N, C-alpha and C positions, 0 to 999 in steps of 0.2 A: 504494500500499499504506499502511496506517495506521501511524503511528509509535506508540511505546509510550505517549507522553503521551496521544494520542487514545484509545487502547484503554483505558487506566486510567480516563479521564474517562467514557467510555461505560459501563464496568463499574460505576463508582461510581453513575452515574445509575440504572442498571438495578437496583442493590441497594436503591435508595431507593423504587422504584415497587412498590406492593403487587401481588403476583400474578406478578411477573416473577422468573425464576430468576436467581440471581447466578452469572455465570461468573468463575472466579477466575484472577488473574494469578499465574503460578508464578515464584517466585524460587529461586535456588540459590546456595550458598556453596561455594567450592573453596579449601581451605587448601593451600598449595604448600611443599614443603620436605622432603627426605629426613629431616632431624632429627626431624620430627613422627613419621614411621613408625618410627624407631628408639628413640622414647621419650626422646630427649635433652632435649626441651622439651615442655611441655603447651600445647596449642592453647587459648588464652583468647580468641582473636579471634572464633571461631565463636559461642560463647555471647553475647558482646557484640553482635555483629551480629544475631543471632536476636532478641534483645530489641529492638534498634532498628528492625528491619523490622516487628515486631509493632506497635511504637509508631506506625509510618506506615500501618498497615493493609494491609501487603503480606504476602501469604502465603508462607512459606517451606516448600518441598516437599522439597528435597534438600540434604544436606551431604556433603562427601566430603574426603579428604586424599590427596594424590598427591605422589610423590617428584620429585626433580630429573632426570626422564628424559623426553626430548623425545617419544618415541613414546607413552608412557603419558599424559603431560600433554595432548598434542594429542587423544589418544583420549577423555580425560575431558572436554575442552572441547567436542568434537564431540557427545558424548552430551548435555551440558548445553544446547548450541545447539539440539539437536533437541527437547528437552522443556521448556525454561524460557524465559520472557520477560526475566527480569533475572538476570544472572549476576554474581556478586561474587567476586573472587579476592583473596587476601592472600599475600604472600610472593613470592620469586623476582624481585625487582626490583633486586637489588644489582648490584655491578660485576663479579662473578666469572663464570667460564665456567659455573658451576653455576646461575646466575640466568637462567632461560630463559623466564620468563613472557612477556616482550615478543615473543620470537621464535615462541613457540608460538601466540600470538594472531594474529600476522602470518600464520603458516602456515594457521591456521584460516580466516582471511578472505581469503586469497590476496592480501595487500598487502605492500609493500616497506617496510622500515625505513629511515628517513633521519634524519640528525642535525638536530635543531632548534637553531639557533644561540642563541636566547634561553635555552633550557634549558642549553645548554653553558656559556654565560656565568655562569648562576646557580651551576652546579656549581664552576666555576673560582673564583668569588667566595667560595663557601662555604669552600674550602680556604684561600684567601688570608686571609680574616679570622681564621683560626686559626693562621696562620703555618705551615702544613703543605704540603709538596709534594704535588701532586695526581698520583696514579698514572694513566697513560694509559688504563687500562681503565675508569675512571670515566666516560669519554665515552659508553660503551654506555648509560648511564642517561639520556643526552640524546636518545636515538632514539625516534621515534614513527612511526605509520602515518597514512595520509591521513585515515582516518575517526576518528582519535583526538584528543580534546582533553586536553591535559596538565593534571593537578591539582597545584597547587603544594604543596611539602612543606618548610616553613620548619624543620621539626625534623630534616631529614636531606638527603641528596643524591638520593634516588630519588623522582622525581615519579610520581604515579599517572596512570591513563588513564580517560577517559570515552569509551567507544566506542558509537556508535549506528549500526545497520545492519540493514536488512531487518526493521524492527519490533521489534528486540531491543536491549537495552543490556547492555554488559559494562563493569564497573567494576573496575579493578585498583588495589590499594593495597599499601603496604609491609607486610612481616611484623612488624617490631617493634611491640608493642601501643601504645607511646606515639606513634609516628608514624602508625600506622593510625587510632587514635582521634581524633587531632588532625585528620587529613585528612577522616575521616568527619563529624565534627561541624561543620567549617568549610567543606567543599567538597561533600560528597556528600549529607548529610542535607538541607541547604536545597534543593538541586536536586530531590531526590526528593519532598520535602514539597509543592513547588509543583505537582507533576504528579499527585499522588494524589487531591487534593481531599477527603481524609478524614484523620482522625488518630485514633489509639487511645492513650488515656492509661491508666496503671495505678496502682494503690495496693496496697501489700502490708501487710495488717494482721496483726500477730504476736500469738500467744496462747501461754499456757503453763499446764500443769496440767489440760488437757482433751485427751482422745485425739482422733485424727483421725476415728475413726468417730462419736464423740460430737459433734464439730463438724459433721460432715456431717449428722447427725441433726437438730441444733438449727437448722441453716440450710437445711433441706430445702425450705421454701417459697420461698427466694430463689435456690437454685442452678439451677432450670430457666430462669430469665430469659435471653433471648438477648442482651440489651443493657440494662444492663451484665451482664457474666458473672462468675461466681464460680468459683474453682478452689482446692482445698486442697493443701498440700504438708507433708509430715512432715520436720522438721529436728531437729537435736540440741537446739536451744534452743526447741523448741515446734512448734506447728502454725501455718503461715502460710496466710492467705487472700488470694489475689490478686483484686482487683476490677479489671476492664478495661471501659472505656466507649469506644464508637466514635461519633464525631460529625464534622460538617463543620468545626466551630470548636472550639479548645481550651477556651474558657470553657464551652461546652455540655457537653463531656465531663467537665470538672472538676466541674460542678454535679451531673452524674449520679453521679459517684463519691462526692462528698460525701454525697449523699442515701443511697446504698447503704451507705456506711461507718457512718452514723448508725444504719441498721437493724441492721447487724452488731454494733455496739457495744451497742445496746439489748438484743440477744439474749444476747451472750456476757459482758457486764458486765465485772468486774475480771479476767477471764481474759486480756483484751487488755492487753498491756504496752507495745507500741510499733508503729511503722509504718516502712515503707521501709528507710532505712539505719540506723535506730536500733538500738543493741545493749543487751542487759540490763546489761552492765557500765557503758556510758555513762549510762543512765537512773539506775542505782543511785548512780553517782558524782555526778550532778547533785543527786539528792535528799539525799545525805549532805552535800554542800556547802551546799545551801540551808538544811539544818537544823543546820549547824554540828557535824556528827558525823564521827567517824572509824571506820575498820573494820580488823580484823585477822582472820586465818584461821589455823586449824590443820587440816592435812589428813593423812589416812592413805590411805583407799581411792582418792581422786582424785589422789594422787601429785603434787600441785603444779599441776594444771590450773587451779584457781581462782586460785591466786596468779599464775600467768602471765597469765591472762585479765584480772585486775584491774590488774596492773602494766603491761599493754600498752595500757590505755585512756588517752586524752588527759588530761593534767593529773592523773594518778592520785596524784601525790605530795601533792596537797592534801587527800586524804581516806583513802588507803590506807597504813596503817602497815607492813604486811608480812605474810609468811606463814611458818608453821612447818610443815615437811614431815617427818612422823615415820611411816615405813612399817614399823617393827619396834617390838616392846614394849620393847626395851632403850632405844630413843631416847625413847619416850614417858615412861618412868620417869626417864630422865636429864633431861628437860625439866620434870619435876615432878609427873607423874601418879602416883596411888596404885598400887603394884605389885600389890596384891590386886585392884584394879579391872581392870587391863589383862590380867592373866592369864586372866581369865574368857573373854575374846574380845570380838569386836565386839558393841556394844550401844548403845542410846540413852544410857545412863549414861556410856559412854566419850566419845561425841560431845559430850555436855553438858559433861564435865569438860574436854575439848579447847577448846571454845568459851570457857569461863571462863579457861583457861590462856592462849589467844591474846589475849584482851582485857586481861588483867592483865600479862602479860609484855611486851606491846608498847604498853601504855598507850593503848588505844583505847576509843572509846565503845561499840562493838559487837564482839562476837566471834562467829565461825562455826566450828563443828567438823564435820568430815566423816569418818565412820568407816564401814566396811562390810566385806563378805566377798567375796573374789575367789577363794578356794581351792576345792578340790573339796568337794562337799556331804558325801561319805562321811567326809571328815576332820574338817570343822568341825561337821557337823550342821545347818548353815544353808544356805539356797538361795544359790548364787553370784549375785551382783548385788544382794543386799539391802544397802541403804544407810541409814545413820542420820545425819540432819542436825540440828544444834542451833544455835540463835541465842540469844545471851546478851547482855543489857545490864541496867542497873538497872531499866528499864521492861519488858523483854521476857524471858521465859524460855520458849522454844518448842522442841519436839523433833518431828521428823518421821521416819517410816520409809517407805522407798520400795523397790521391787523392780524392777530393770531386766534386760533380756535383750539379747543381742548380743555383740559382740566386747568384750574388756576395755577397749580404747582408747575405744570408743563409750560404754560404761557409765560410765567415769571422767568423760568430757566431760559426759555427761548429768547426773551427780551435781553437778558444778560449776554447770551451768546451772540445775538445779532449786534449788540453794541461792540463786543469784542471783535467780531468779524469786520465791522465798519472801521474800527480803530486800526486793525492790521492793514487794511487796504490804504488807509490814509497815511500811515507810517511808511509804508513801502513806496508811496508816491512822493514822499518829501525828500 
């Protein structure tokens, strides 16, 4: 019977031969832990692993979560065994009675758990280095089955497993994200990469100020391409375009991505503000530092979201003076705005006055003011979600009016990101 390595190699060769249909290797992720089902913690492992599998060119067909119940866990594993070639589990490898992943896999495969002396010594040493007495139940973490190879876990006491049997692979990893990601990157990813013979690299191009439908229209000639592929995603800070390229060598995929990114940038122009892990606040901060400028904001509609976003950016103290949050007319007047102006209601003039106020009060080079309407239309006479954004400096006097829909939380976040996007464009043009 062929092992998975041979199966993947054959499939990859078939996918490269014109006219032959590609058979897909099916992978599956199972997150284990009753705390996931109770909503006590959020499963961040599955999204991480899904992206990693895509990067390896391995197709993910199923994901599931199951609690710490032996019958249900074994049943879930049996179903995965019947339909998937690669099964990845996270969680359930701790020392307690509720950590049953090892026992469940042993039952699935009909094998016996036995203590591995090398693993036992590792766990003993782990506690000794910390000067902590080791509870006896930690020895459970040193048990393995005959078909399992233990995966080292320098970040904790629970080793993972790499199991190969009957043409399938089962990979078990700890639930804590830090331990899981370390094990994946150092133990699992390299093993899988050697077997796939292919790699998928991605690049996320980030835009702002253009709707998703417009982006789709502008990129219509590029989207049908099978390799590299394009996909769009609507986020609060704009529309993202994911470019994914598949090749046998990383350098080939990188070249494909670079060429397609150049095409996207040529079409979308200055709507593109960043890529991958870049953030608007980070890019705005770098531009401000490079130009020797500082920033202050005054917020009403956005309720402090922009202040929080800017203050959370690395080294923000180098360029961000601070924020004034005034959600009532009384506070706006107390800060120095004209009473006659603010009593009229939200307007571009109020936003402009707030931008000037922030710049002058906090001694900044640039001030941003965000004002808007969040109340019922029948009361204010203005469509809820109408936002006024103003940017003020000695060189810049700019006002914008935007209208958003959705939950108030989303509209406030969107207003803050729109102001940042507008700031980035202005700074780049200076």
